[in-house]
C-alpha positions in Angstrom: 125.9 161.2 -46.4 128.9 158.8 -46.7 132.4 160.7 -46.8 134.4 159.7 -49.5 138.4 159.8 -49.2 140.2 160.2 -52.8 143.9 159.1 -52.3 146.7 161.7 -54.3 146.8 158.1 -56.8 143.3 158.0 -57.3 142.7 161.4 -57.7 145.3 161.7 -60.8 143.8 158.4 -62.7 140.6 160.5 -62.2 142.4 163.5 -64.1 143.7 161.2 -66.8 139.9 160.1 -67.4 138.9 163.2 -67.4 141.1 164.3 -69.8 141.3 161.7 -72.4 137.0 161.9 -72.4 137.7 165.8 -73.7 140.2 165.1 -75.7 138.4 162.4 -77.0 135.3 164.8 -77.2 137.2 168.4 -79.0 139.5 166.4 -81.7 137.4 167.0 -84.8 136.0 164.4 -86.5 134.8 164.3 -90.4 131.4 163.9 -92.3 131.1 160.5 -92.2 133.3 159.2 -89.0 132.1 156.2 -86.8 132.0 156.9 -82.8 134.7 154.9 -81.7 133.6 152.0 -79.1 133.9 151.3 -75.0 134.5 148.0 -74.3 136.2 145.6 -72.1 139.2 143.9 -73.7 141.1 140.9 -72.8 144.2 142.2 -72.0 146.0 138.5 -73.6 144.1 140.2 -77.0 145.8 143.4 -76.8 149.2 144.2 -79.4 151.8 146.2 -78.2 152.4 148.5 -80.8 156.1 147.6 -82.3 156.1 151.5 -84.0 155.7 153.1 -81.0 157.4 156.8 -81.5 159.2 156.1 -78.4 162.0 153.7 -79.5 162.8 152.3 -82.6 160.0 149.8 -84.9 160.6 146.7 -82.9 160.2 143.1 -84.7 158.2 141.7 -81.3 156.5 142.3 -78.0 159.6 140.9 -75.9 161.9 143.2 -77.6 159.1 146.8 -77.5 159.1 145.6 -73.5 162.9 145.6 -73.2 162.8 149.0 -75.5 159.9 150.5 -73.2 161.7 149.8 -69.9 165.3 150.8 -71.3 164.0 154.7 -72.1 162.5 155.0 -68.7 163.5 152.1 -65.8 162.7 153.5 -62.8 159.4 155.2 -64.0 158.5 151.7 -65.3 159.1 149.7 -62.3 157.6 151.6 -60.1 154.3 151.9 -62.9 154.3 147.8 -62.6 154.8 148.1 -58.6 151.4 150.1 -58.2 149.9 147.6 -60.4 150.7 145.2 -58.3 149.2 146.6 -55.3 146.0 148.3 -56.7 145.4 146.8 -59.3 144.5 148.6 -63.3 142.3 151.4 -61.9 138.7 151.1 -64.5 138.8 154.8 -65.0 141.6 154.2 -67.5 140.8 153.4 -71.3 143.6 152.2 -73.1 143.3 153.8 -76.3 143.3 151.0 -79.3 143.5 151.3 -83.0 141.5 147.6 -84.8 144.1 146.7 -87.9 143.6 143.8 -89.9 141.8 142.0 -86.7 144.4 143.0 -84.5 143.7 145.4 -81.5 146.9 148.0 -81.5 147.7 150.0 -78.3 148.3 153.4 -79.4 147.9 154.8 -75.9 148.4 153.1 -72.7 151.7 150.5 -74.1 153.5 150.8 -70.4 150.2 149.6 -68.9 149.5 147.0 -70.9 153.1 146.2 -70.6 153.1 145.5 -67.5 150.3 143.6 -66.7 151.6 141.4 -69.8 154.5 140.2 -67.9 152.4 140.4 -64.4 149.7 138.6 -66.0 152.9 136.0 -67.8 151.2 136.7 -71.4 155.4 137.8 -72.4 157.9 136.2 -71.0 162.3 136.3 -71.5 161.9 139.6 -70.0 164.6 140.1 -67.0 162.4 141.8 -64.1 163.9 142.7 -60.8 164.2 140.2 -58.2 162.0 141.9 -55.4 158.8 142.5 -58.0 159.4 138.7 -59.8 158.6 138.0 -55.9 155.7 139.9 -56.2 154.4 138.5 -59.3 155.0 135.0 -57.7 152.4 136.0 -55.3 149.8 137.1 -57.2 146.4 135.3 -56.2 143.6 134.6 -58.8 141.2 136.8 -58.0 143.7 139.4 -58.5 144.5 137.6 -61.5 140.7 137.7 -63.0 139.9 141.2 -62.0 142.7 141.8 -64.4 143.2 140.0 -67.1 140.6 142.9 -69.3 140.9 146.0 -69.2 138.7 149.2 -70.5 139.7 150.1 -74.0 138.3 152.4 -76.5 138.6 151.1 -79.8 138.5 152.9 -83.3 138.3 151.5 -86.9 140.8 151.3 -89.3 139.4 155.1 -90.7 140.2 156.7 -87.6 143.5 156.0 -87.8 144.6 160.1 -87.9 142.2 160.8 -85.3 144.0 158.1 -83.4 147.4 159.8 -83.7 146.0 163.6 -82.6 145.2 162.4 -79.6 148.0 160.7 -79.1 150.2 163.6 -79.8 147.4 165.6 -77.9 148.8 163.7 -74.8 152.4 163.0 -74.6 153.5 165.4 -77.3 152.6 168.5 -75.4 153.7 167.4 -72.3 150.5 166.6 -70.8 150.4 166.2 -66.6 148.5 164.1 -64.5 150.9 161.3 -64.3 151.8 160.3 -68.0 155.1 160.4 -68.6 155.5 162.8 -71.3 157.8 162.1 -74.4 161.2 163.0 -74.7 163.3 164.7 -77.8 163.1 161.7 -79.4 160.1 160.3 -78.9 159.0 164.4 -80.2 161.0 164.3 -82.7 160.3 160.5 -84.2 156.6 161.9 -84.3 157.4 164.7 -86.1 159.3 162.8 -88.8 157.2 160.0 -89.2 153.9 161.8 -88.7 154.1 165.6 -89.7 156.6 165.1 -92.5 159.6 167.2 -90.4 163.0 167.0 -90.9 165.3 165.5 -88.2 168.7 165.0 -89.6 169.7 164.2 -86.1 167.6 161.3 -85.8 168.3 160.1 -89.0 171.3 159.8 -88.5 171.3 158.4 -84.5 169.2 155.8 -85.7 171.4 154.5 -88.4 173.8 154.8 -86.4 172.1 152.4 -83.9 172.2 149.9 -87.1 175.5 150.4 -88.4 177.7 151.4 -85.4 180.3 149.2 -84.0 181.6 150.8 -81.2 178.5 150.2 -78.7 176.8 147.5 -77.2 173.2 146.2 -77.7 172.6 147.6 -74.5 173.3 151.1 -75.5 171.7 150.8 -78.5 168.3 149.9 -77.0 168.7 152.5 -74.5 169.7 155.6 -76.8 166.8 154.7 -79.3 164.6 155.9 -77.1 166.3 158.5 -74.5 169.2 160.5 -75.8 170.2 164.3 -76.4 169.4 164.9 -79.6 169.7 168.8 -79.1 173.3 168.2 -78.4 173.7 166.2 -81.6 171.4 168.4 -83.4 174.5 171.3 -82.0 177.1 168.9 -83.2 176.2 168.0 -86.7 175.4 172.1 -87.4 178.8 172.9 -86.5 180.3 169.7 -88.2 179.0 170.0 -91.6 180.3 173.7 -92.8 183.4 172.6 -91.2 183.6 168.8 -93.9 182.0 172.0 -96.5 179.0 169.8 -96.9 174.9 170.4 -96.1 173.8 169.2 -92.8 170.8 167.1 -95.0 173.5 166.0 -97.3 175.8 165.4 -94.4 172.8 163.1 -92.8 171.8 161.5 -96.7 175.8 159.7 -96.7 176.2 158.6 -93.4 177.2 155.4 -92.8 178.8 155.4 -96.8 180.6 158.8 -96.1 182.5 160.6 -92.6 181.4 157.2 -90.4 184.3 157.1 -88.3 184.0 161.2 -87.4 180.3 160.8 -86.7 180.7 157.3 -84.9 182.3 159.0 -82.3 180.6 162.3 -82.1 177.5 160.3 -81.5 179.0 157.4 -78.5 180.9 160.4 -76.6 177.1 162.0 -76.6 175.5 158.9 -75.1 177.9 158.8 -72.7 178.9 161.7 -71.1 174.8 161.6 -71.1 174.5 158.4 -69.9 177.4 159.4 -67.0 175.5 162.3 -66.0 172.0 160.7 -65.5 170.1 162.6 -68.2 171.4 165.9 -67.1 172.7 168.6 -70.0 175.6 167.8 -71.9 177.9 170.1 -73.4 180.0 168.9 -76.0 183.6 170.6 -77.4 183.9 169.7 -80.5 187.5 170.1 -82.2 187.6 173.6 -84.5 
């Protein structure tokens, strides 16, 4: 009998595939729903989700990839190096939603983003020199092997099933190697898909567009990684001091109270960045 020795990474990928298959079988379907098709799709034909919950809506794939990288650069570059060294593991299905004849990636955006950069389907994205050098050395055999990836393709009528699958995978902190959603992504999912009030997130997203005291790099990073719990605590304390409800504070910004909120938002973001994601304690004026 041949002994098969699995590396830790291979075990993790197999567990990921098993979890995905279990979720696919256990998500409740309505009568008349068709089963998704499983097929190998060209990476070039897959479209990144420009409304990925990890960040704000993006205009194109270049902006989407930069936003994905900015939320967790170390994780992304490590993933890219792993794919360069070992190729894309065939047990890892990409979850795809077919929409207007486009194949939109709903689960696996970072893996597809990494492949698009390696295969040079997307350019004009800054890549660390050591990884760029490895990409230059990619052989044609690697390119041929990794130009297609296994996908589970859902029809437009199954959009709700896809959303449920994605939330089960990420919003609840799924293990097995996936980088779970942070507070911003969870809040964005809750607001956009479940109608949960997220006043701190609403203020943050308006600040990222209208704020004048932050750089474009800070805006890109904070769109996907920001201590929302601290911001929510801050506006809960600020609103009564201004004789206003939190909901009204959120709705009226940036027309009213812009100077105060801009400073609070900037200070929270800067403290968060300087502490590299460690808990932030903000002392507000009483």
